N, C-alpha and C positions, 0 to 999 in steps of 0.2 A: 768195173764189174757191176751189173745190175743187182738190185735188191732181190734176194730170193727169200721166200717165205715157206717154211715147212711147219704146218700145224699138226701136232701129233696127239693121238689118242691111245692111251695104254689100255690093253684088253687082257682078259684072263684066259681066253681060249682063242688062239689065233685062227684056227681053221673055221670055226663057226662065225667068228667076227668077220673074217675075210668074205665069206659068202654073203653075210648081211650087208656089208659095205659095197660089195659088187652090185647088189640090188639097189641100194640107196643111190650110188653114184652112176648107175647105168652101164657098167662094164667092168672089165678086168683092170687090175692096177696097171699103171704106166710102166712100173718096174718093181722088182722085189730085190732089195739089197742083200737079203739073207733069208733064212728059213722062217723067221719070226717077225718079218716086217714087210708091209706092202704099201706102195705109194701111188696115189691117184693125182693126175694133173688137173688142176682147176682152171688154169690159164697159164700163159707164159710166166715162168718164174714163181708160180704159186701152186703149192702142193698140200694135200691132206694125206697123212699116213697113219697107219695103225702099227703098233708093236706089242708083242706079247710080253706082259710084265704083271703077272697075277697079284703080286703084293701091292702094287700101286694102281691097279686098274680102276677105271671110272674117273669121275670128277672133272673131265675136260669140258670146256664150253667154247664152241666155235660158232661163228655166224658168217655165212657166205651170202653176199648180196648178189642178186641176179636181176636181169632185165625184166623178166616176166615170171613173177612168183607163181601165178595161177597155173601157167604152163608147166613149171618145174614140179609143183605139187601134183598135178595130174599125171605127169610122166612117172614120178616116183610111185604114185598110187597104182599105175598100170603094172608095176612090178610087185605089188602086194604089200606095200608099206604105207601106212597112213600116219599123219602127224600125231604126236602124243599131246601136243598143245598148239594153240594158235594165239597170237597176240596182235593187238592193233593199238597203235599209239595215237595220241592227239594230233600229231603232225601228219597223220595219214599213212605213215610207214606201217608195214605189216611183217609178221614173221611166223613161219611154220617151223615147229620144233620137233625133232626126231631124237629118240634116245636108244642107244644100243643096249645090249643085254647087261652091260656093266654100268650103265647110267651116264655114259658120255653123251653130251648134248651137241647135236649138229643142227643149227638153225639155218634156214634159208630165208632171207629177208628181201623185201622190195620196198622201194621208196617211191612216193608219188612223182609223176613226170615233171 
């Protein structure tokens, strides 16, 4: 069996979080296991999901490496979401950080060629 990764973010309001993540991810979830959980496919065997859990919402930290960070940030901006922070490291790697309403961090990163 191949390695499967499910990175999860707990949210306090499923409906509003789902709408925000649809804009961030650029589309509907790949599937919804139940009424309080939505799952987006990042790549084969790699998933990002949200689940309603108000008592434990927030505090997640995720980084997704992409081939073209600038294109990804522009694509997300076209849907009305701008990074809350940007980071650049001495190695030349960069990261654009996004935070949902609960404070969960979703970073998109790029490394030099």
